[in-house]
Structure formats: structure tokens, C-alpha cells
C-alpha positions in Angstrom: 6.7 113.5 -67.1 7.0 110.9 -64.4 3.6 109.5 -65.3 4.7 109.3 -68.9 8.0 107.5 -67.9 6.0 104.9 -65.8 3.5 104.4 -68.7 6.4 103.6 -71.1 8.1 101.3 -68.5 4.9 99.5 -68.0 4.5 98.9 -72.0 8.1 97.6 -72.0 7.5 95.3 -69.2 4.3 93.8 -70.7 5.9 93.4 -74.1 8.4 91.1 -72.4 6.2 89.1 -70.1 2.4 89.4 -70.7 2.0 86.8 -67.7 3.6 89.1 -65.3 1.3 92.0 -66.3 -1.8 89.8 -66.2 -0.8 88.4 -62.9 -0.8 92.0 -61.4 -4.2 92.7 -62.9 -6.0 89.8 -61.0 -5.3 91.7 -57.8 -7.8 94.2 -58.6 -10.6 91.7 -58.6 -12.2 90.7 -55.4 -12.9 87.1 -54.6 -16.2 88.1 -53.3 -17.3 89.8 -56.6 -16.1 87.3 -59.3 -16.0 83.7 -60.2 -12.6 82.8 -61.6 -12.6 80.1 -64.1 -10.1 78.4 -66.4 -8.4 75.6 -68.1 -5.2 73.6 -67.8 -3.7 70.6 -70.0 -1.4 69.0 -67.4 0.4 66.9 -70.2 0.3 63.2 -69.3 -0.4 63.6 -65.7 0.1 60.2 -64.3 -0.2 58.4 -61.0 3.4 57.4 -60.7 3.1 54.0 -62.2 4.7 53.4 -65.6 3.8 57.0 -66.6 4.4 58.3 -70.1 5.8 61.3 -68.4 7.4 60.5 -65.2 7.6 63.3 -62.6 9.2 63.5 -59.3 7.5 64.5 -56.1 8.8 68.0 -56.3 7.7 68.3 -59.8 4.0 67.2 -58.8 4.4 70.1 -56.4 5.5 72.4 -59.0 2.2 71.6 -60.9 0.3 72.4 -57.9 2.1 75.8 -57.7 1.2 76.6 -61.2 -2.4 76.1 -60.4 -2.2 78.0 -57.0 -0.6 80.9 -58.9 -3.5 81.4 -61.0 -6.0 82.2 -58.1 -8.7 80.5 -60.2 -11.6 78.7 -58.4 -12.9 76.2 -61.0 -10.6 74.7 -63.6 -11.3 72.2 -66.4 -8.3 69.7 -66.8 -7.1 67.7 -69.6 -4.7 64.6 -69.9 -5.3 63.3 -66.4 -4.6 59.4 -66.3 -6.8 58.8 -63.3 -8.0 60.2 -59.8 -4.8 58.8 -58.2 -2.8 61.0 -60.6 -5.0 64.1 -59.7 -4.6 63.5 -56.0 -0.7 63.6 -56.3 -1.3 67.2 -57.1 -4.2 67.9 -54.9 -2.4 66.9 -51.8 -0.5 70.3 -52.2 -3.7 72.1 -52.9 -6.0 71.4 -50.0 -8.5 74.1 -50.8 -9.3 72.1 -54.0 -11.6 69.1 -54.7 -11.4 67.2 -57.8 -13.0 64.8 -60.3 -11.6 62.7 -63.3 -13.7 61.1 -65.9 -11.9 57.9 -66.6 -13.1 57.3 -70.2 -10.1 57.8 -72.4 -7.0 55.6 -71.5 -4.5 57.7 -69.6 -5.6 61.1 -71.1 -8.8 62.0 -69.3 -10.7 65.0 -68.5 -11.4 66.2 -65.2 -12.0 69.5 -63.1 -11.1 70.9 -59.6 -12.7 73.4 -57.7 -12.7 75.6 -54.4 -15.5 75.4 -51.9 -16.3 79.0 -53.1 -18.0 77.5 -56.1 -21.1 75.0 -55.7 -21.2 72.2 -58.0 -24.8 71.0 -58.7 -24.1 68.2 -61.0 -21.8 66.8 -63.6 -21.7 64.3 -66.3 -20.0 63.3 -69.5 -21.4 64.1 -73.1 -20.3 61.1 -75.3 -21.1 62.4 -78.9 -17.9 64.4 -79.0 -15.9 61.3 -78.7 -16.5 60.3 -82.3 -14.2 57.4 -82.2 -14.3 56.4 -78.3 -11.1 54.5 -78.6 -9.3 57.6 -79.8 -11.3 60.7 -78.8 -12.6 62.0 -75.6 -16.1 62.8 -74.6 -17.1 66.3 -73.3 -17.4 66.8 -69.4 -20.3 68.9 -68.6 -20.4 70.7 -65.2 -23.3 72.8 -63.7 -21.7 75.3 -61.2 -22.7 78.5 -59.2 -21.2 81.2 -57.3 -23.1 84.3 -56.0 -25.8 85.4 -58.5 -24.0 83.5 -61.4 -24.8 80.0 -62.5 -23.6 78.4 -65.5 -23.0 75.3 -67.6 -19.4 74.5 -68.3 -18.1 72.0 -70.8 -14.5 70.7 -70.5 -13.2 69.5 -73.9 -10.1 68.1 -75.6 -10.4 68.0 -79.4 -8.2 65.7 -81.7 -4.8 66.8 -82.3 -2.7 67.1 -85.4 0.6 65.4 -84.3 4.0 64.1 -85.6 2.2 60.8 -86.2 0.2 62.5 -88.9 3.1 61.9 -91.3 0.9 61.7 -94.5 -1.4 64.2 -96.0 -4.2 61.7 -95.6 -3.7 61.3 -91.9 -3.4 65.0 -91.4 -6.7 65.7 -93.1 -8.3 62.8 -91.1 -7.4 64.6 -88.0 -8.6 67.9 -89.3 -11.8 66.4 -90.3 -12.3 64.8 -86.8 -11.5 68.1 -85.0 -14.1 69.8 -87.4 -16.8 67.3 -86.7 -16.2 67.6 -82.9 -16.6 71.4 -83.4 -19.8 71.0 -85.3 -21.0 68.5 -82.5 -20.2 71.2 -79.8 -21.8 73.9 -81.8 -25.0 72.0 -82.1 -24.9 71.3 -78.4 -24.6 74.9 -77.6 -27.4 75.8 -79.6 -29.5 72.9 -78.2 -29.0 74.0 -74.6 -29.6 77.8 -75.5 -32.8 76.8 -77.3 -34.3 74.1 -74.8 -33.0 75.2 -71.4 -33.6 78.2 -69.2 -29.9 78.3 -68.5 -28.1 80.9 -71.0 -24.9 81.1 -69.5 -22.5 78.7 -71.1 -18.9 78.3 -70.7 -16.6 75.8 -72.8 -12.9 75.4 -71.8 -10.2 73.1 -72.9 -7.6 72.1 -75.3 -9.0 72.7 -78.8 -5.8 71.7 -80.6 -6.6 74.6 -82.9 -7.1 78.4 -83.1 -9.9 80.4 -84.7 -7.6 82.8 -86.5 -5.7 80.0 -88.6 -6.5 80.0 -92.4 -7.2 76.3 -92.2 -9.0 76.3 -88.8 -11.1 73.2 -88.1 -13.0 75.3 -85.7 -15.4 76.8 -88.3 -18.6 75.6 -86.9 -17.8 77.3 -83.7 -16.4 80.4 -85.5 -19.5 81.0 -87.4 -21.9 80.5 -84.5 -23.3 83.9 -83.5 -24.3 82.6 -80.0 -20.7 82.3 -78.8 -17.4 84.1 -78.5 -13.9 83.0 -78.3 -12.0 85.1 -75.4 -8.5 83.6 -76.0 -8.1 83.4 -80.0 -5.6 86.3 -80.0 -3.4 84.9 -77.4 0.0 83.2 -78.1 1.4 79.8 -76.8 3.3 80.2 -73.5 5.6 77.6 -74.8 6.5 79.5 -77.9 5.3 82.8 -78.7 5.5 82.2 -82.5 2.7 79.5 -81.8 -1.0 80.2 -81.8 -2.7 79.6 -78.5 -4.8 76.3 -78.5 -6.2 76.5 -75.0 -9.4 78.2 -75.1 -12.3 79.9 -73.2 -15.5 80.3 -75.1 -18.6 81.8 -73.8 -22.3 82.4 -74.7 -23.6 85.8 -75.5 -25.4 85.8 -72.0 -22.2 85.1 -70.1 -20.4 88.0 -72.2 -22.1 90.4 -69.9 -20.4 89.3 -66.9 -16.8 88.7 -68.3 -14.0 91.0 -67.1 -11.8 90.7 -70.3 -9.0 92.5 -68.7 -8.7 89.7 -66.1 -7.6 87.2 -68.8 -4.4 85.3 -67.5 -2.1 83.0 -69.0 0.0 81.7 -66.0 3.3 81.3 -67.8 5.6 78.7 -65.9 8.1 78.9 -69.0 8.7 82.6 -67.9 9.3 81.7 -64.1 11.5 78.6 -64.6 14.3 77.2 -66.6 12.9 75.4 -69.7 13.6 72.0 -68.4 11.7 72.6 -65.3 8.9 74.3 -67.0 8.5 71.2 -69.4 8.0 69.0 -66.3 5.1 70.9 -65.3 3.4 70.9 -68.7 3.8 71.8 -72.2 0.6 73.8 -71.8 -0.1 76.8 -69.3 -3.3 77.4 -67.2 -5.7 80.0 -68.8 -8.4 81.8 -66.9 -10.7 84.6 -66.6 -13.0 86.3 -64.1 -16.8 86.6 -64.2 -19.1 89.0 -62.3 -21.2 87.2 -59.6 -22.9 90.3 -58.2 -25.2 91.3 -61.2 -28.7 89.8 -60.8 -29.3 86.3 -62.3 -30.6 86.8 -65.7 -31.9 83.2 -66.6 
């Protein structure tokens, strides 16, 4: 009887706060047995000089706290102005190193990582920036931990925004995003066909969800070599919205993923809305991969 009551209470708690339940789950995964990988769009993270979204020193620290709470080891980042902006957060995260690809004005891609993960090399993939003045290239990272080595690409696809105030503008954004999805899908197929590396992980802000009736991600949805791990999640900011921050993996990497370790670190649950907004309008998303299984490629 007691176990039944506990089970019902667990369901009730999880229904009101998925982030709380997921946070508890990651305690079951030893850092020696997994690589914890994720993505975080830190909404207009600026360097403190004429920022689009000004932040106080305490708010930079809150961003760092949101990252630290995930226990992730390698995180793809979006909307980072420059390395100075990232360093304003990293000074509160001494266990992390970071890089920013300064190619897209003040909304650039980057990544941070702990010394538990080895970074072999990284470079940008320009074809995804269809219009370099308005779109961002992909950021490719080769990484390893234990017996697991992988290629990760960080992306930030074209958004449909409030500025798309006509049907023509809306369709233009949709078409750009679909073209980016097609280019990414072709890149995935090319790497799998021409490289010995079969473990691919794509993370980032796709500004779309595969479950939408008019999703622009069709080229990725129909690619049988990959799987979205995050398509059924909801936005941390508003549970009525689809999640647009995704983790996508190749079939080979699927054998290593612990799907029950998926987390969305919800600072909107932790803090007053005004405080949470200063952290970001997105939340960190992450998942754990087995690094003990023998290398398979």
C-alpha cells in the first residue's frame, strides 16, 4: 500500500514539474560511465557593451548556475555575442573551457566543455548559412570520452519571428529553415557514407519541431539515419508550446543513449518569471551517452 501511495505521489510531482523529476534521474548516472551532452540558447548573451539584452553581474551568475545545475560536460551554445560575453559566464564555471564562432553578428554559435571530454578539433560548416548576412553556419566539434568518440554539430536555424508580418515573409523563413534542414540532412548522409565515424550528434535551436503539421524539418524527419530525442518535449517557458531545442543522433549513437536521462533544466520553475527571463527564453537540454561500451567505429 505504501509503495502504491509513493508511486501516485511521484506521478503527481512529475506532472507538475518534469524538470524536477529529470533532475533526480541524473543522479543515477555515474560520471565515469557516461558523457553528458546538451544544448543551450542563452538569448542575446552580450559582453556588457551596448547589449541587446543587458544583464547585471548577478544575472550572468544565474546563467552560470543554470548551466552548472545540468551537470552536462559538453554543451552547444547559441546567441553568444563573442568570447568576452561567454567569459562573463565562464568566470563562474571554472571547470569549463569555451569557444565562440564569431561569424554572425551578435548571435553566434559556441560550445563549452569540461576537461572530462577531449576535443580533437572543431570548425565551422558554412553551407548552413544560406545567407551569411542573416543565417548562421554550423559549428562542428570532434570529441571523445572513454570508449565513445563522436562528431557533434551545433546549429541555429532561421526563426519565424514577429517580423514575419506577411504571409510572404513567413513562407520565406519557412523555406530557409527547410533548406537548412536539407543541407544538414545531406551533411549527415555524407559523413556516414564517407567517414569511419558513425556516431553523430546534432544539437541546437532548430526553431521548429518535427511534430508540427507544417514543420520545415521534413528533410531531417524523413532521414532514416537519424532520430530526434526531443521531439515530444514541451517548451520550458510555456508548456503549450512545442520544444524547439533539440538533440538529434545517428543510428549508431542510439545504442549508447540513456533516453531516461533526458533533462530540461527549467529555470522558469525555479525562479520568478522576471528573473528567469533574464537567464534566457530557452532552457538547457541534455542527455547521457554510454562511454563504457567498446568503440564501434
